N, C-alpha and C positions, 0 to 999 in steps of 0.2 A: 373360586379363585380370587384371591386378593389382588388388587392392582399392583402393578410392576412399575416402579416410578423411575424415570429415565433422567440422567443429568441433562438439564436445559435451563436456558435463561434467554432474556431477561423477562421478568415479571414484576408488576407493581409491587410495592412494599407496603405492609401495614403495621400498624402497633400492636404488639401483643405483650401479654405480662411475662417477665422473665421471673419464674418460681425461686430463682436463687438470690436475685438481688431485691425482687420486689418492684422491680422499675417497669415500666412501659418502653418497649425497645422495638427497632425495626425489624422484622423477620425476613428481609430480604436486601443483603448488603453483598456486593459482589466485588471481589478482590481483583486488582489489576491482570492478575495471572490468567483469570478467566477470559478477559477481553484479549488477551494476548494469543491464548489458546484458539479462540475464535477466528483471530485473523490468520493465524497459521495454517488454518483449513484452506484458504484460497489465495494467500499472498506468499511468494516464496521469498527466501532470506536474498539479500544483497543490496545495490545502490540503485536509485532510480535513474533511468534514461527518460527524457521525454520534455514536455513545455513546461513543467512546473519551475516557476522562477528563472525559465531559459537557461537551467542548469545542463539540459541536453545531455550529449556524450561527455562533457568534461567534468560533471559531477561526482566530486571526490577523487579527482585525478590528481597524481603524483607528479610534479617536475622538479627539475635540477634547477636551483637558483644561484648556482656559482659557490665554490669553495665545498664545504660539508654541509651546506644549507640545501634543504628541499622544501618544497610547498606543497600542502594539500588544499585544492580547490575547493570552494563552497559546493554542497551537494547534501543529498539526504537519502534515506533508504530504510529498510526493515529488517530486524534481526530477532528471530523467533516471534514475530506478531507485535514486537514494539518498535514504535517509529522514531527515528533519530534525524537531526538536520546539523550541518556544520554550517553556520551563516556567514563567515568570512573566511579569506585566505589564512591558512595556519602555516607559518613558517616553523621548521624544526631543524635543529642543528644535529646532526649524528656524530658519534663519537669516532674518531679515527684510531684502526686499531694498532697496537704497537708493532705488529709485524703480518706480512701475509695480507689475505684478503678475508672478509667477514659477510655473510649474507644476513642482512636484517629484514625484517618484515614491518609493514607499516600496517596496524590493526585498528580496525574499530572493535571495541570490546563492550558489549552489552552484560551490565552486572546486576543481578537482582539481589545480591547480598543485603542484608538489613542495614548494614553500616555502610552501605556504596548506594544502590538503587539508582544508577544513572548509566550513562553511555559514555565511554572514554575514547580518545584517539591516543593511542599508544605506539611506543617503538619497541618491537621485540627482538633483541640481538641473537644473532645465530652463533653457533658453535663452529668456528671456521667457514667453510662453504656448506654447511648444513644448517638449515633455517630452524628457527625455534618452533616447538610444536603449538599448534593453537588449541587453546583450552576450550571445551565444549561440554559442559556437564549441567546440571540442574539450575544452578546460579549464574553460571559465566557461559557466554558463548561468543566467540571472536570470529570475525570474518578479515581476512587478510585482501587488502586494496592494492597493495604493491609490494614488491621485493627490490631491495636495493644491495647491489654490490658495493661493499666499502672497502678501499684500498688503503694500505699504509703509506704508500709513495705517490698518490694521485688525488686530485680532488673529484668529486662526484659529477660526471656528466649525465646527458639523458640516456645514453647508450647503458648507463649503468642500472637503469631503472626499468623492472619488468612491470608492465600493468596487468595485474592479476584480477582486475574487477570482473571481466567476462567469464572467469573461471568458476563453474558453479561448485567445485569441490572447495575451493578457497573463499570464494566472495559470491559473485553471481550477480545477475541484472534482476532486478524485482519482475515477477511475472505473475499473470493468474494461474493458479492451479486448477482452475476449472476449465478446463481445455480438452479439446479433441486433436487428434493428428489431421491438419488440414489437407495435406496430400491424400491420405487415406479416406477422409469424408468426401472430398472431390471425386476421386475415384469411384466409389461406391455409387455416388449419385450419377456419375458418367454412365457406368455400367447399367444402372435402372433405366436411365433416358435411353441408351442404346438399345435396351430388351424392349421397351414402349415403342421406340420408332420401328423396330423389326417386325412388331407385332402389328403395328399401323401398316405397314407396307405389305404385309401379308394379306390383311383385311382388305387394303386397298386393291391388291391383285385379285381377291376374290370378288370383290365388288364389281371390278372391271369385266372380270369373265361372266358374272352374273348378268351385267348390264348388255354385254356383247350378245349373250345367248338367250336374251329374254325380249320377248314382243309385248310383255304386259306391262303397261304404264305404271301399274300401282306397285309391281314388284321392283321397276327401277326406283321409284321414288322411295321406298321402303330400304333398299340398299344404300342410296345416298343418305338417308337419313342416319344409319348405323354408322356410316363413316364420319359423319360431323358429331354425332354422339360420342363416339371415341375420343375425337379431338377434344370436345369439352371436358371429358373427364380427365384428360392429361393436364389441361389449363387449372382444374378444380384441385389436382394433385399438387402442382406446384405452388398454388396459392396458400394451400394449407401447410406445406413445407416452409414458406416465407412468414406465414403467422406464427409458426412454433418456434422460428428463430428469433423473431421479434420478441416473443413472450419470454423466452429465456434470457435475452439481453436485459428486458425492461425488470425482471425479477432479481438481478444481481446487485447487492446494496452499493450505493455510491457513496464516496468519501470525498469530502471537501476540507481544504484548508483555510481559514479566515483569517487575514492578519490586517493590522491597522495600529493606530496610536490614539492617546489622549493625554492631556495636560497633567502636571503633577497636581493641579489645585481641583481636579475632578475626583469624585469617589464614585461615581456611577457611569457606565457606559453601554448604552443600547446599540445592537448590532442587528441590522435586518439579514435574515436568512435568504438564500437563494429562491429564485421563483419555484414554488412547488412544494417547498420545504417548510414544515411547520413543527409544533410541540407534539403534534400526534404521530409523526414519522421520523423524528430526528431524535439522535442521542448524542450527548458531548462524550468523545473519547478521550480527549486529554487537552490540557490548557497550560500555556506559558506565558510569563510576562518577562519582559526586558525592561529593566530600569536605567534610562539613559543619563550617565553622568558626563562630566566634563572630559573625563578620561576614557569614556568608552560606555560599553554595556556590561550588566550583570544579570544573570538568569536564574529565575525561580519558578517552581511548580506548584507552590502553595504548601508544600510541607517543608518541615525543618527550616522555616525561615527565621534569622536573627530578630529580634523585637524593633530593630530600628528599620526595618524593612516592611512595606505595607502587603499584608495578607490579601488574597483575592479568592473570588467565588464566582463561579460561572453558573447560570442556571435560566431554565425556561419554564416560569412558574406562572406568568401572567396571561390568562386566557383571553383578556381584553385585547392583547397584542399576540396572537397566536404564531406570527411568522417573524419573530424576533428572540433573540436571547441578550442577556443583562450579564455584564461583569460589574462586580461590587468590589471596590477596594475599601479594606476595614479602616485604614488609616492613610494619611498622606505625610511626607516627610520633606524637608525643605532643601536638602541636598542633591536631589536630581531632578532633570528637566521634564523628561516625558516619560511615559509609561507604553512601550510597544506590546501588543498581546500576538498570540498564534495558538489558535483554536482549532483542533481538529474533530470534525463532526461527521456522521454518517447518517445517511437516508435509508430507512428499510423501505423495500418496494410495497 
């Protein structure tokens, strides 16, 4: 039987000869889509709730700011395995309809089209009170974080805004797809404990009856030993269950976002990895640099960058320092003040 090859990654790359070009090339190059498909297996679409940057339940929340103005709060999330983050408050002016009312959707759009390759915050105007359809295909996937009823005769108030972030059909809250029904698991465990307890009580009654009717001291000792052996077996079973739960939790990959900055006169920045992370168990998922100008920030991901902007590379190749990664900026420019970075890394168990 010939070997059946399954789709699998990642593996170390090696140089092989390309017979068409006559050049040595890496034989293991992974597209971004492969990583996105991997994260889709255990992270659902939506926005993050939690302690990350203290976004909490306000992450990507839409509020009224007076007149036709709305605001989208800072926040982050995942769409089809791709990470996104809104790093500041975004004010958007909605267009007042000529007459009547219109239901607009505030949408986060992941766009993998070759001429886009980014995630956008957009407004999709409705047709009257019928909201626009969300686009969801191989290249574009949209989630709706809010619906706003826009009126021709009145300004936008908070009561006109419907928060759709918790709605899993429109948006959703990012959650692990590796889960079990907690109530069902608890009930099954409770039923099992009840069964063990009933068996122990039955054995206990048998032992008491045996002891009451037994004049032989050795028989009394043997019956008592049987009772305590049963208790020990229950304790061992509970310990094994706890060990299994801990093993499952320890084997789930961990994701960390590293942020910081360095000056425009620096071309290399070394960053220490978290405790227990090293080049042997860590992979860089994505990296962004934010160039600070006097007017604000511009964001670049290392691709399609103008020649006036410094390109960057993140790597972990120095085995003399296995617990850190390095950002290298290929050139510096004089018209920006500092470089902020945001690197997403994952640790395999």
